[in-house]
C-alpha positions as CSV (number, residue, x, y, z in Angstrom):
1,M,58.1,35.4,-11.4
2,R,55.8,33.4,-9.1
3,V,55.3,29.7,-10.0
4,L,51.7,28.5,-9.5
5,R,51.6,25.1,-8.0
6,P,48.7,22.8,-8.8
7,A,46.1,22.5,-5.9
8,P,46.3,19.3,-3.9
9,P,43.8,16.7,-5.3
10,L,41.6,16.7,-2.2
11,L,41.3,20.5,-2.2
12,L,40.6,20.6,-6.0
13,T,37.8,18.0,-5.6
14,L,36.2,19.9,-2.8
15,H,36.4,23.1,-4.8
16,L,34.7,21.4,-7.8
17,L,31.9,19.9,-5.7
18,L,31.2,23.3,-4.1
19,A,31.3,25.2,-7.3
20,T,29.2,22.9,-9.5
21,P,25.5,23.5,-9.4
22,A,23.2,20.6,-8.5
23,L,21.7,19.0,-11.6
24,A,19.1,16.6,-10.1
25,G,16.9,19.1,-8.2
26,P,16.2,19.0,-4.5
27,P,16.9,15.6,-2.9
28,T,14.1,13.4,-1.7
29,A,13.9,13.3,2.1
30,P,15.3,9.9,3.2
31,T,13.1,7.5,5.0
32,P,14.3,7.3,8.6
33,A,16.2,4.1,9.4
34,G,13.9,1.4,10.5
35,A,10.8,3.2,9.4
36,L,7.9,1.7,7.6
37,R,6.8,3.8,4.6
38,V,3.2,3.8,3.4
39,T,2.0,5.7,0.4
40,W,-1.7,5.9,-0.3
41,L,-2.4,6.0,-4.0
42,G,-6.1,6.7,-3.8
43,H,-9.1,4.4,-3.3
44,A,-7.7,1.0,-1.9
45,A,-4.3,1.3,-3.6
46,F,-1.1,1.5,-1.6
47,E,2.7,1.1,-1.9
48,V,4.2,-0.3,1.3
49,V,8.0,-0.3,1.8
50,S,9.2,-2.3,4.8
51,P,12.0,-1.2,7.1
52,G,14.2,-3.7,5.2
53,G,13.3,-2.3,1.8
54,T,10.7,-4.9,0.6
55,R,8.4,-3.0,-1.7
56,L,4.8,-4.2,-2.1
57,L,1.9,-2.8,-4.1
58,I,-1.7,-3.5,-2.8
59,D,-4.7,-3.2,-5.1
60,P,-2.9,-0.9,-7.6
61,W,-5.8,0.5,-9.6
62,L,-4.0,3.6,-10.9
63,K,-4.4,4.7,-14.5
64,E,-8.2,5.5,-14.3
65,N,-8.3,6.1,-10.5
66,P,-9.5,9.7,-10.0
67,R,-7.6,10.0,-6.7
68,T,-4.2,8.8,-8.0
69,P,-1.7,11.6,-8.6
70,T,-0.6,12.0,-12.2
71,A,3.0,11.0,-11.5
72,W,1.7,7.6,-10.3
73,K,-0.6,6.9,-13.2
74,D,2.4,6.3,-15.5
75,L,3.0,2.6,-14.8
76,S,6.4,2.7,-16.4
77,R,7.7,4.2,-13.2
78,F,7.4,0.7,-11.7
79,A,10.0,-0.6,-14.1
80,R,12.4,1.6,-12.2
81,E,10.9,1.1,-8.7
82,K,10.1,-2.5,-9.0
83,P,7.8,-4.1,-6.4
84,T,8.7,-7.4,-4.9
85,A,5.1,-8.4,-5.2
86,I,1.6,-7.1,-6.1
87,L,-1.1,-8.1,-3.6
88,V,-4.7,-8.1,-4.9
89,T,-7.7,-8.5,-2.6
90,H,-10.3,-9.3,-5.2
91,A,-11.3,-9.2,-8.8
92,H,-13.3,-6.0,-9.1
93,G,-12.1,-3.4,-11.6
94,D,-11.4,-0.7,-9.1
95,H,-8.8,-3.0,-7.5
96,A,-7.3,-5.2,-10.2
97,T,-7.7,-3.6,-13.6
98,D,-4.0,-2.5,-13.9
99,V,-2.5,-5.7,-12.4
100,P,-1.8,-7.6,-15.6
101,E,0.0,-4.6,-17.1
102,L,2.0,-4.0,-14.0
103,A,2.9,-7.7,-13.9
104,R,4.3,-7.4,-17.4
105,I,6.2,-4.2,-16.7
106,T,7.7,-5.3,-13.4
107,G,8.0,-9.1,-13.6
108,A,6.8,-9.1,-10.0
109,L,5.0,-11.9,-8.2
110,V,1.2,-11.4,-8.2
111,V,-0.5,-12.6,-5.0
112,T,-4.2,-13.5,-4.9
113,T,-6.4,-16.6,-5.3
114,G,-5.5,-19.1,-8.0
115,E,-8.8,-18.6,-9.8
116,H,-8.2,-14.8,-10.0
117,L,-4.6,-15.3,-11.2
118,R,-5.8,-17.5,-14.0
119,A,-8.6,-15.1,-15.0
120,M,-6.0,-12.3,-15.3
121,K,-3.8,-14.6,-17.4
122,I,-0.8,-13.8,-15.2
123,P,2.3,-15.7,-16.4
124,E,2.7,-19.0,-14.5
125,A,6.2,-18.0,-13.2
126,Q,4.7,-14.9,-11.5
127,Q,1.6,-16.5,-10.0
128,H,1.7,-16.8,-6.2
129,S,-1.7,-18.2,-5.2
130,V,-3.1,-17.8,-1.7
131,N,-6.3,-18.4,0.1
132,V,-7.7,-17.7,3.6
133,G,-5.4,-18.9,6.3
134,G,-2.3,-19.1,4.0
135,G,0.9,-17.3,4.6
136,F,4.4,-16.9,3.3
137,Q,7.6,-14.8,3.5
138,L,8.5,-12.0,1.1
139,G,11.9,-10.5,2.1
140,D,11.6,-9.2,5.6
141,V,7.8,-9.3,5.4
142,R,5.4,-12.1,6.5
143,V,2.2,-12.0,4.4
144,D,-1.0,-13.7,5.7
145,A,-4.3,-13.9,3.8
146,V,-7.4,-13.3,5.9
147,P,-11.1,-13.2,5.1
148,A,-13.1,-10.3,3.8
149,M,-16.9,-10.2,3.4
150,H,-17.6,-9.0,-0.1
151,S,-18.0,-10.4,-3.6
152,T,-15.5,-11.1,-6.5
153,E,-15.8,-11.9,-10.1
154,P,-14.4,-13.7,-12.0
155,G,-13.4,-16.5,-9.7
156,G,-11.7,-16.7,-6.3
157,R,-12.9,-15.1,-3.1
158,P,-12.3,-11.7,-1.5
159,L,-9.3,-11.4,0.8
160,G,-7.6,-9.1,3.3
161,Y,-3.9,-9.1,4.0
162,V,-1.8,-8.8,7.2
163,L,1.8,-7.8,6.7
164,T,4.1,-8.6,9.7
165,F,7.5,-6.9,9.7
166,A,10.8,-7.9,11.2
167,D,10.4,-5.5,14.1
168,G,7.1,-7.3,15.2
169,R,4.7,-4.6,13.9
170,S,1.9,-5.6,11.6
171,L,-0.3,-3.9,9.1
172,Y,-3.8,-5.0,8.1
173,H,-5.3,-4.1,4.7
174,T,-9.0,-4.9,5.1
175,G,-9.9,-5.1,1.4
176,D,-13.5,-4.3,0.6
177,T,-15.6,-5.7,3.5
178,W,-18.4,-5.6,6.0
179,L,-17.5,-6.0,9.7
180,F,-17.7,-9.6,10.7
181,G,-17.0,-11.8,13.7
182,D,-13.7,-13.2,12.5
183,M,-12.2,-9.8,12.8
184,S,-11.8,-10.8,16.5
185,L,-9.6,-13.7,15.3
186,I,-7.5,-11.3,13.1
187,Q,-6.9,-9.2,16.2
188,E,-6.2,-12.3,18.4
189,L,-3.7,-13.8,15.9
190,F,-2.0,-10.8,14.4
191,H,-2.6,-7.8,16.7
192,P,-2.5,-5.3,13.8
193,D,-0.7,-2.1,14.8
194,I,-1.8,-0.3,11.6
195,V,-5.2,-0.8,9.9
196,L,-5.8,0.3,6.3
197,L,-9.6,0.5,6.7
198,A,-12.2,0.6,4.0
199,V,-14.7,3.3,5.1
200,G,-16.4,4.6,1.9
201,G,-19.6,2.6,2.2
202,G,-22.1,3.6,-0.5
203,R,-23.7,0.4,-1.8
204,W,-20.6,-1.7,-1.4
205,A,-18.9,-2.0,2.0
206,L,-18.3,-0.4,5.4
207,D,-19.5,3.2,5.8
208,P,-17.6,5.6,8.1
209,R,-19.7,5.0,11.2
210,T,-19.7,1.2,10.8
211,A,-16.0,1.2,10.1
212,A,-15.5,3.2,13.3
213,L,-17.6,0.5,15.1
214,A,-15.4,-2.2,13.7
215,I,-12.3,-0.6,15.2
216,R,-14.0,-0.1,18.6
217,K,-15.4,-3.6,18.7
218,Y,-12.5,-5.7,17.3
219,F,-9.2,-3.9,17.0
220,K,-6.6,-2.0,19.1
221,P,-4.3,-0.4,16.5
222,S,-1.9,2.5,17.1
223,V,-2.7,3.9,13.6
224,I,-5.9,3.9,11.5
225,V,-5.7,4.9,7.9
226,P,-9.0,5.3,6.2
227,M,-9.2,4.3,2.5
228,H,-11.8,3.5,-0.3
229,Y,-13.6,6.8,0.1
230,G,-14.1,10.0,-2.0
231,T,-13.3,8.3,-5.3
232,F,-16.7,8.4,-7.0
233,E,-20.3,8.6,-6.0
234,P,-21.9,7.4,-3.7
235,L,-18.8,6.7,-1.6
236,A,-18.4,8.9,1.5
237,E,-16.3,12.0,1.3
238,E,-13.5,13.1,3.6
239,P,-15.7,15.3,5.9
240,E,-18.0,12.4,6.7
241,V,-14.9,10.2,7.4
242,R,-13.5,12.8,9.7
243,A,-16.8,13.2,11.6
244,A,-17.1,9.5,12.2
245,F,-13.6,9.3,13.7
246,S,-13.4,12.8,15.2
247,A,-12.6,11.7,18.7
248,D,-9.9,9.1,17.7
249,A,-6.4,10.6,17.7
250,R,-5.1,7.4,16.0
251,V,-6.6,8.3,12.6
252,R,-4.2,9.5,9.9
253,I,-5.8,11.0,6.8
254,L,-3.2,10.5,4.1
255,T,-2.7,12.6,1.0
256,P,-2.5,10.4,-2.2
257,G,1.0,10.1,-3.5
258,Q,2.7,11.4,-0.3
259,P,4.9,8.9,1.4
260,T,4.3,8.6,5.2
261,S,6.8,7.1,7.6
262,L,5.2,5.1,10.4
């Protein structure tokens, strides 16, 4: 009679791992080490994850945003993937409507002007007021508030943000704006490598042709990401944006909800 000996523990473990079907579905592709991950969420909303893992939301209007994918409209997801901070450029509903609820769900800092923070009734412990020229550190990201030429109500003033990362690269979110002479100072001071550029125009801000002029006149980025278009009438649609930037190989047209490593 042959005696069956138990398998060595290591071999048994390997057998079980190979024999057991995966329960969690296909794995998410990892972000390359040292990469900056940018996810456009439609309109002016972005999630930015720094090479060091600092997670930031910018202008997260999501629940009623026609361009936001369904999976991102459920704000409870941010209770699991908590941002370090929520940056808000100005007080218009298509940028700030979901910010108070996100602040409650996540406990994250909310960054904008003091007047806007108070108007949104953000808890004092989460208020992180800024104004033009101000800057501060969030994890491995330096955040600087810069001007934007627009309106805002109630309170405060419109802003753009420049994020500078530990590897020296910088990203500029223009907010809603017209082109203006101080863009030359933003270039001189911060040399943005990536520009998240409002291009939709309509009755409110830079249209595609003027946005392309702003880049030619003031900036020297390696990547241009158009935003704030195609959400609702009368904003420009994607074909008009592509036509305005047709000769510029630096333009990246992002798909809402799809993370992009830069």
